[in-house]
C-alpha positions as CSV (number, residue, x, y, z in Angstrom):
1,G,4.9,7.6,15.3
2,N,4.6,10.2,18.1
3,P,0.9,11.3,18.3
4,E,2.0,14.8,19.0
5,D,4.1,15.0,15.8
6,L,2.5,17.1,13.0
7,A,1.0,15.2,10.2
8,R,3.5,16.8,7.8
9,T,6.4,15.5,10.0
10,R,5.0,12.0,9.9
11,I,5.0,12.0,6.1
12,L,8.4,13.6,5.7
13,D,10.0,11.1,8.2
14,A,9.4,8.4,5.5
15,R,12.7,9.8,4.0
16,G,14.2,11.0,7.3
17,L,13.3,14.6,6.6
18,G,10.7,15.3,9.3
19,Q,12.8,15.4,12.4
20,L,15.5,17.2,10.4
21,S,13.0,19.9,9.6
22,I,12.0,20.3,13.2
23,G,15.7,20.5,14.2
24,M,16.3,23.2,11.7
25,H,13.4,25.2,12.9
26,E,14.5,24.9,16.5
27,A,18.1,25.8,15.6
28,S,16.9,28.9,13.7
29,I,15.0,30.1,16.8
30,A,18.0,29.5,19.0
31,M,20.3,31.5,16.7
32,G,18.5,34.6,18.0
33,D,19.4,33.8,21.6
34,S,20.9,36.6,23.7
35,D,23.7,34.3,24.8
36,P,26.4,34.4,22.0
37,D,27.6,30.9,22.8
38,V,24.1,29.5,22.5
39,A,23.6,31.4,19.3
40,A,26.9,30.3,17.8
41,A,26.2,26.6,18.7
42,A,22.7,26.9,17.1
43,M,24.2,28.4,13.9
44,R,26.6,25.5,13.6
45,R,23.8,23.0,14.3
46,Y,21.6,24.7,11.7
47,G,24.3,24.5,9.1
48,A,24.9,20.8,9.7
49,L,21.2,20.0,9.7
50,T,20.6,22.0,6.5
51,E,23.4,20.2,4.7
52,R,21.9,16.8,5.7
53,F,18.4,18.1,4.7
54,E,19.5,19.2,1.3
55,A,21.4,15.9,0.7
56,L,18.1,14.0,1.2
57,G,16.3,16.1,-1.4
58,G,15.3,18.9,1.0
59,Y,12.8,21.4,-0.3
60,A,12.0,19.5,-3.5
61,A,11.1,16.5,-1.4
62,E,8.9,18.7,0.8
63,A,7.1,19.9,-2.3
64,E,6.7,16.3,-3.5
65,A,5.2,15.3,-0.1
66,A,2.8,18.2,-0.1
67,S,1.7,17.3,-3.6
68,I,1.0,13.7,-2.7
69,A,-0.9,14.8,0.5
70,N,-2.9,17.4,-1.5
71,N,-3.9,14.7,-4.0
72,L,-5.2,12.6,-1.1
73,S,-7.3,15.5,0.2
74,L,-4.9,16.5,2.9
75,P,-4.4,20.3,2.7
76,D,-2.0,22.3,4.7
77,R,-4.5,22.9,7.5
78,I,-4.5,19.2,8.2
79,L,-0.8,18.7,7.6
80,N,-0.1,21.4,10.3
81,Q,-2.1,19.6,13.0
82,P,-0.8,17.0,15.5
83,L,-1.7,13.4,14.6
84,S,-3.6,13.1,17.8
85,T,-6.2,15.6,16.6
86,L,-7.0,13.9,13.4
87,S,-9.9,11.5,12.6
88,G,-9.3,7.9,11.9
89,G,-9.8,8.4,8.1
90,Q,-7.4,11.4,8.1
91,R,-4.7,9.3,9.9
92,R,-5.2,6.5,7.4
93,R,-4.6,8.9,4.5
94,I,-1.6,10.3,6.3
95,E,-0.1,6.8,6.5
96,L,-0.9,6.2,2.8
97,A,0.8,9.5,1.9
98,R,3.8,8.4,4.0
99,I,4.1,5.1,2.1
100,L,3.7,6.7,-1.3
101,F,6.3,9.4,-0.4
102,S,8.8,6.8,1.0
103,D,10.1,6.1,-2.6
104,A,10.5,2.5,-1.5
105,E,11.5,-0.3,-3.9
106,S,8.3,-2.2,-2.9
107,M,5.0,-1.4,-1.2
108,I,2.2,-3.4,0.4
109,L,-1.2,-1.6,0.3
110,D,-4.2,-3.0,2.1
111,E,-7.5,-1.4,0.8
112,P,-5.7,1.8,-0.1
113,T,-8.9,3.4,-1.6
114,N,-10.7,3.3,1.8
115,H,-11.4,6.9,3.1
116,L,-10.6,8.4,-0.3
117,D,-12.9,10.6,-2.3
118,A,-13.5,10.0,-6.1
119,D,-10.8,12.4,-7.3
120,S,-8.2,10.9,-4.9
121,V,-9.0,7.4,-6.1
122,V,-8.5,8.4,-9.7
123,W,-5.2,10.0,-8.8
124,L,-4.0,7.0,-6.8
125,R,-4.7,4.6,-9.7
126,E,-2.6,6.7,-12.0
127,F,0.2,7.0,-9.4
128,L,0.3,3.2,-8.8
129,K,0.1,2.5,-12.6
130,N,3.3,4.5,-13.0
131,Y,5.1,3.1,-10.0
132,K,8.2,1.3,-11.0
133,G,8.7,-0.9,-7.9
134,G,7.1,-4.1,-6.6
135,L,3.5,-3.7,-5.4
136,I,1.3,-6.0,-3.4
137,V,-2.2,-4.6,-3.2
138,I,-5.2,-6.0,-1.4
139,S,-8.3,-4.3,-2.7
140,H,-12.0,-4.6,-3.6
141,D,-11.6,-1.7,-6.1
142,V,-11.8,-3.6,-9.4
143,E,-10.7,-0.7,-11.5
144,L,-7.6,-0.1,-9.3
145,V,-6.6,-3.8,-9.5
146,G,-7.4,-3.9,-13.2
147,E,-5.0,-1.0,-14.0
148,T,-2.1,-1.8,-11.7
149,V,-1.5,-5.6,-11.2
150,N,0.3,-8.1,-13.4
151,R,0.1,-11.1,-11.1
152,V,-2.9,-12.3,-9.1
153,F,-2.9,-14.6,-6.0
154,Y,-6.3,-16.3,-5.7
155,L,-7.2,-18.1,-2.4
156,D,-9.5,-21.0,-3.3
157,A,-11.3,-21.7,0.0
158,N,-12.9,-24.9,-1.3
159,R,-9.6,-26.4,-2.5
160,Q,-7.6,-24.7,0.3
161,V,-4.9,-23.6,-2.0
162,I,-3.5,-20.4,-3.5
163,D,-3.5,-20.2,-7.2
164,V,-0.9,-17.8,-8.8
165,Y,-1.8,-16.2,-12.1
166,N,1.1,-14.4,-13.8
167,M,-1.2,-12.0,-15.8
168,G,-3.3,-8.9,-15.6
169,W,-6.7,-8.8,-13.8
170,K,-8.9,-9.2,-16.9
171,H,-6.9,-12.1,-18.3
172,Y,-6.9,-13.6,-14.8
173,L,-10.7,-13.5,-14.7
174,R,-11.0,-15.4,-18.0
175,Q,-8.3,-17.9,-17.1
176,R,-9.8,-18.6,-13.7
177,A,-13.3,-19.2,-15.3
178,A,-11.7,-21.6,-17.7
179,D,-9.8,-23.4,-14.9
180,E,-13.0,-23.7,-12.8
181,E,-14.9,-25.1,-15.8
182,R,-12.1,-27.6,-16.4
183,R,-12.0,-28.7,-12.7
184,K,-15.8,-29.0,-12.8
185,K,-15.6,-31.4,-15.8
186,E,-12.8,-33.3,-14.0
187,R,-15.0,-33.7,-10.9
188,V,-17.9,-35.0,-13.0
189,N,-15.7,-37.5,-14.7
190,V,-14.3,-38.7,-11.4
191,E,-17.8,-39.1,-10.0
192,K,-18.9,-41.0,-13.1
193,K,-16.0,-43.4,-12.7
194,A,-16.6,-43.8,-9.0
195,T,-20.3,-44.6,-9.7
196,Q,-19.3,-47.2,-12.4
197,L,-16.8,-48.9,-10.0
198,Q,-19.5,-49.0,-7.4
199,L,-21.9,-50.6,-9.8
200,Q,-19.3,-53.2,-10.9
201,A,-18.5,-54.0,-7.3
202,A,-22.1,-54.5,-6.6
203,R,-22.6,-56.8,-9.6
204,F,-19.5,-58.9,-8.6
205,G,-20.8,-59.1,-5.1
206,A,-24.2,-60.2,-6.3
207,K,-22.6,-63.0,-8.5
208,A,-20.4,-64.2,-5.7
209,S,-23.4,-64.6,-3.4
210,K,-25.2,-66.9,-5.8
């Protein structure tokens, strides 16, 4: 986004409301212009923008965005600042708020609890637990993963494969442990058979040389 946009505008633009809100504000100022033609045009523009704004949820959506931001420790004083003035952690929280506010059918979140305080982490877990859409989350927060996922993709670096577990986190941990134990036994059996074959080959070789 434009680094000079307000943080609030960045969040609202997830539903197409941010620029509309700016346009409404600008039109409301122009309505007081001393030139009657300019004022009349501004009034028509304000009416058209307001109609679109309300069709997209308008003031209720603004309140929802503010609530999400507040739960991510983003009070009004931060929301009313340009993005360019915010710290890296604040900008990351703004982007998280934007994603959560977007009301999308699916979300991809990469370490969403980074830069969040304890209260915000608890709130985010509850928000994602109640989220009805599809969610892909990459996280080291075991409690977050435990409460929100119902499918786990495990990258096994040794086998160079991705195992898919269609279950919650705790069941996945038990199932993965069982799978690893099974594969360990299979490796031991394969190694035993290989050793037996090598011994047999060695004996046959010894007999043939006599």
